[in-house]
N, C-alpha and C positions, 0 to 999 in steps of 0.2 A: 711446859716445853717452850723454848724460845722460838722465835720466827725462823732463825737460821736452822735450828734443829728440825723444825717442821719441813723446810724446804729441802734439807738434806735427806730426810726420809723419803719424800717424794722422788727426789733424784735417784736415790738408792733403788727404789722400786722400779723406776724407769730403766736403770742399768741392769737389773736382774731380768727384766722383760727383754732387753737387748741381748743378754747373754743367751736367752732361749731362742731369740730370733736368728742368731747365728746358725744354730742347728736346724731351726724350722725352715729357713730359706734354702740352706745347702741341701737338706734332704727332700726338697721338692723335686729335684732334678730326676732322680731315678723313677719314681712313679709317674711323673708327667711324661717321661721318656716312653712309657708304655703307650701313651696316646699317639705320640709321634711315629712310633714304630708301625702303626697301622695306617698311616697316611699314604696316599698315592705317591709314588716315587721313591718311598723309603722301603715299602714292602717287606716289613718284618725284620729289618736289619738291626741286630743288637748293637752293632758299632754306632750307627746313627742315633739310635735310641739313647745311648750313653753320651752322646756328643755335648748335651746341655751340662752334664756333670763335669765334662772335661773343660768346657769354657769357664765354668764357675771356679774351678781350681787352678786354671791357667793364670787367672788374675793374681793369684798368690805369688807366683814366680816373678811377675812384674812388680807387684806392689809390696812384697814382703819387707825388704830393706827400706824403701822410701817411707813406708808407714811409720817406722820407728823414728825416721828423721823429721816427719811431720810433727810428732809429739814435742820434739825439741824446739821447732820453729814456731808452731802455732799454740802449743799448750794443749792440755787435756780437753777443755771445753770446746774449742774451736775444731779440734781434730774429731771429736765425738760428733759434733753438729754436722761436719762435712760428711762423715761416714753414714750418718742417718739419712741425710739428704740423698746421697748416692744410692743407698739401699732402696729408698722409696722409688727413685727413678729406675733402678734395675727392675724391680717388681712391676712397676707401671708399664715398662717396655714389654715385659713378658705378657701382661694383660693385653697390650696392643697386638700381640701376635695372633689373638683371636679375631682381629678386625682388619689389620693392614696386610695386604697381599694375599688374602684368602682367595683360593680358586685359581691362582696363577702359579707358574713354576719358574725356577731359576736354576740353571745347570742341572735340570732334571729332577730337582727337589722342590717341595712346596715353598713358595716365596716367603710365607709367613714363618716358616721354620727358621730362616735366617734372622728374622726379627726376634724370635724367641732366644736364639743363640746369643744375640747382641744383648738382650736383657739378662741373661744368665752370666754373661761376661761382666756386665756393669755391676750386677749384684755381687759378684765375686770380689770386686775391688772393695765394696763396702764391708763384706764379711771379713776380709783381711784387715782392714783398718779397725773394725770393731774388736777383732781378736787381740789387736795391739793395745787398744785403749781401755777396754772394759775392765780388765783385772786391776790395773793401776787406779782407775776411776773409783772402783769399789773400795780399794784400799785407802785412798784419799778421803772419800766421803764417810767411810765407816769408822775411822779412828781405831779405838781399842777393840771394836767388834768387827773389824774389817775381814778377818779370816772367816768369821761365821757367815758374813754376807757373801764372800767369794764361794763358799761351800754350797750355800743356798743357790747361787747363781749357776754353779756347775751342775747341781741336781735339776734345776729348771731346764738347763740346756739338754740334759739327757731326757727329761720328760717330753720336751718338744720334739726331740728326735724320734721318740716313740710314737707320738701322735700324728706326725706329718704323714707317713705312708698310710696310716689307718684312715685318716681323713680323706686323702686323695682317693684311696681305694674305694671308700664308701661312696664318694661323689661320682666316681666313674661307673661303678656298678658293672654291668656287662660290657666288656670291651669289644667293639666292632670297628670296621672301617668308617662307620658313620659317627663314631664318638668324636666329639669336638673339644678343642683346648679350652673353650668357653665353659665347659662343664666343671672346671676347677676354679672358676672365678671367685667363688665364695672364699676360698683359701687365700687367693691373691688380695682380695679386699681386706681380709683380716690382717695380713702382713702389712699392707700400706697403712692400715689404721693404727697398728702398734708403732710403726715408724713415725707417723704424724704426731701421735701422743708424746712419744719420747722427745721429739724435736721441740715441741712447744714447751714441755716441762724444763728441759735443759736450757732453753733460750732465756728463761726467766730466773734461773737458779744462779746465784753468785758462787763460782767456784774458784778458789785461789790455788794456782799451781804451786807445788812444793819447790824447794830450792833445787836448782839445777844440779844434776849429778856431776861429780868431778870429771874433768876431761879425761877421756880414756883413749884419745887419738894416738898416743904413743904405746898403747898396749900391744902385746905380741898377738899376731893374727891367730885366732883359734884353729885355723887350718893347718897350723904347724904341729898340732897335737894329733897323733895317730888315732887315739881313742875317739876324739871328736869327729874326725873325718869319717870314721866307721859309724859313729852315731848319727851323722848327717845322712848317710846312706840308710841306716836303720829307720830313721824317722820318715824318710821318703817312701820306703816300702811299707812302713807301718800304716800310713794314712791311706795308701792304696788298698791294703788288706781290710782296714776298717770300713772303707766305703764299698769296696769290691764284693765282700761277702754278702751283705744284704741287698745291694743293688742288683746283682746278677741273680741272686735268689728270687727277687721280685719278678724279674723277667722270666726266669725258669718256671715258676709256679703259674704265672699269667699265660704262658704259652701252652695251648692245648696239645701241641706237638712235643712239649718238653716234659712236663710232669704228668700230662694226661688227665688233668683235673676238669671238672665240669665247667665249660666256658661261661655259663651264666653267673657263676659265683667266684670264678678263679681269681679275677683281679682284686675283688674285695678281700678274699682270704689271703692272697699273696701280700697285700698291704699290711694286714694284721700280723702275718707271720714275720714279715720284715720288722714290723714295729716291735714285736716281742724281742728281737735281737737288740734293739736300742734300749728296751726296758731292762734287759739283763745287763747292759752296760751301765745303767744307772745303779743296779744292785751291786755290781762289781766295784764301782767307784765308792759307794757308801761303805762297803766292806773294807776296801783298801784304806780308807781314811781312818778306820779303827785300828787296823793291824800295822800300819806303816811305821809306827813308833817302835815296834817290836820285830818286825821282819824287814830286812834290808831290801833296797831297790833291786840289787842284783839277784837276790833270791826270788823275789816276786817275779821279775821278768823272766828268769830261767824257767820257773814252774809254769807260768801262764803260756809262754811260747811253745814249751814242750807239749802241753796239753792241747793247745790249739792246732799244733801240727798233726797230732794224732787224730783229732776230730776231723780235720779237713781230709786227711788221707782216708779215713773210714768213710766219710761222705762220698768221696770219689769212687771208692770200691764198691760200696753198697748201693749207691744211687737210689733208684726207685724200686729196688728188688722187693722191698716190703713196705707197708704203710704203718704209721703210728698215729695215735690220736693227740690232738693239740686243741686247747681252748682258744677260739677265735671268734670274731664278729662275722656272722654269716650273711648279713644283710639286714635291711630295715624290717622286713617282715618276720624273719627268724630270730633276730637278735643274736646274743652270744650262745655258743654251743661247742660241742666237741666235733672236730672234723678230722678226716683222714688225710695225711700228707705223707709224701715219700720220706723215709727214714733219713735221707740226706738232708732234708730241710731241718729236721730237729737237730741233727749233729751240727749243722752250720749256725743255727740259732744260738746253740750253746756256746759258740766261739765268742759271743758278746761278753761273756763273763771274763774271757781272757783278754780281749782287745781293750777292755775298759781301763786297765791300768798301764797299758804300754806307753802311751805318750809321756806321762809323768815320770815313769821309771827310765825310759830312754833319755829323756832330757836331763834328768838328775845324774845319770851315769856319764853322759857325754860331756856335761859341763863341769864334772869334777876336776878340780885342780886348775881351772882356767883363770881364776882371779879376775883381773880387770878386763879380761877378754870376754867375759860373760855377756855383756851388752851386744857385742858384735855377733856372738853365737846365737842370741835370740833372734836377730834379724835374719840370719842364714836359716835357722830352723823354720821361721815363718815362710820363707821362700820355698822350702822343701815340702810344704803342704801340697804343692803341685802334684805330688805323687798320687794324691787322691783323685786326680783327673786322668793322669797318664796310664796308670796301671789298670784301673777298671776298663778304660777304653781298649787297651791291648787285650785284656781278658775277654771282652765281648767280641772282638774281632776273631779271637780264637774260638769262642763259642759259635760264631757264625760258620766257621770252617769245620770243626770237628765235634761240636756239642757242648752243652752247658757244663756237665760234670767234668769232662777232661780239661776244660778251661781253668778249673780250680787248682790244677798242678802248678800254674803260675803263682797262685797265692801260697801254696805249700812251699814253693821255693823261697818266697819272701819271708815267710814265718821261719823257715830254717836259717835264713840269714840272721834274723833277729835273735834266734836262740844262740847262733855263733857269737854274736855281739855280746849277749848277756854272759856267756861262759868265758870267752877269750877276749874278744875285741874291746870290751869296756875297761880293760886294765889300763891305767893311766901311763901313757908313753908318749914321748914327742915323736912326730913324724920323721 
């Protein structure tokens, strides 16, 4: 193998790791929010517990379109290096929240909580840039095998999403008001280590940018297409559903007043139950990759949104009326085993199979017939990822007011809109 081939393989591995880091860093927000919920001044507020997730996704609204312009101005390598450096900084600021401002308050909230929110916001900028650059980087580096590498990256992304809440839950153990943000430092050190490794590798790899794409400045705005406008709304609510289901479920199971589970193991079990949701997303994506050549995007989206709507409504209605057994990690001493969880938890976890294919199918249907406007559409879609911050935040404000299960009516309404888009709204029409 040539020297260039060797360096490409190393860079490809680094890109695959970064693919995973997008999910790893993003999914830190909800389980770490469990710690902040218990801090003085926050007093169990689900709204404030979900604020770190909100800050992470808010960055997408600001950086979505500029991230695409960075690719044009700086090229793949420089954009990737900037994204990695910003990611390292964001995680490092989150680490500092365990040191800076501890013991003091600001506006009635812990001062170090604002340090953490700043770190989550900075990390969000990185995740947005990485989402923009990782796919084309793998395509460029992989050559004829690029699609295979992209699929591997996507699978690794889902795997890291599965592991994150599990790792944090295991590190926290029993959640009390004395639990510290520093308890999750090992996870933050791991994230910073991966960012540092990827930065060093890419710094010494020679990457030649492909020829610039043809100027599309005169292309018709995608917002002139009715089906695209509805698709933008669908992607906004979809990301909210994808994040809101496991995030609020984690809070619900961790709260002794919510699901009524044993406080000594509730946080660990909640992390592994939420992790199972992301694992089912991995299974769903692998399944979709096999059947997509035979089943249309519209059919897939119609089926999964209908099933997801049924599962969410059943979860709301049944709640914790009965318990079912699920295999989870019960702690260092007990290891893996079967635990009893509310039936609502199982129903919501199964939604992972449905949400797994929604992003790709919504994007495919919304961009149908756009032609030269597709590049503009990609930037708009990236900005709409902010739904993953806004909708879970609103949902948890509702949970604070009327309870965890009733808050899922918001997600049921979101899924109902996705079903409408699949059946009616995705038909190609100009606005």
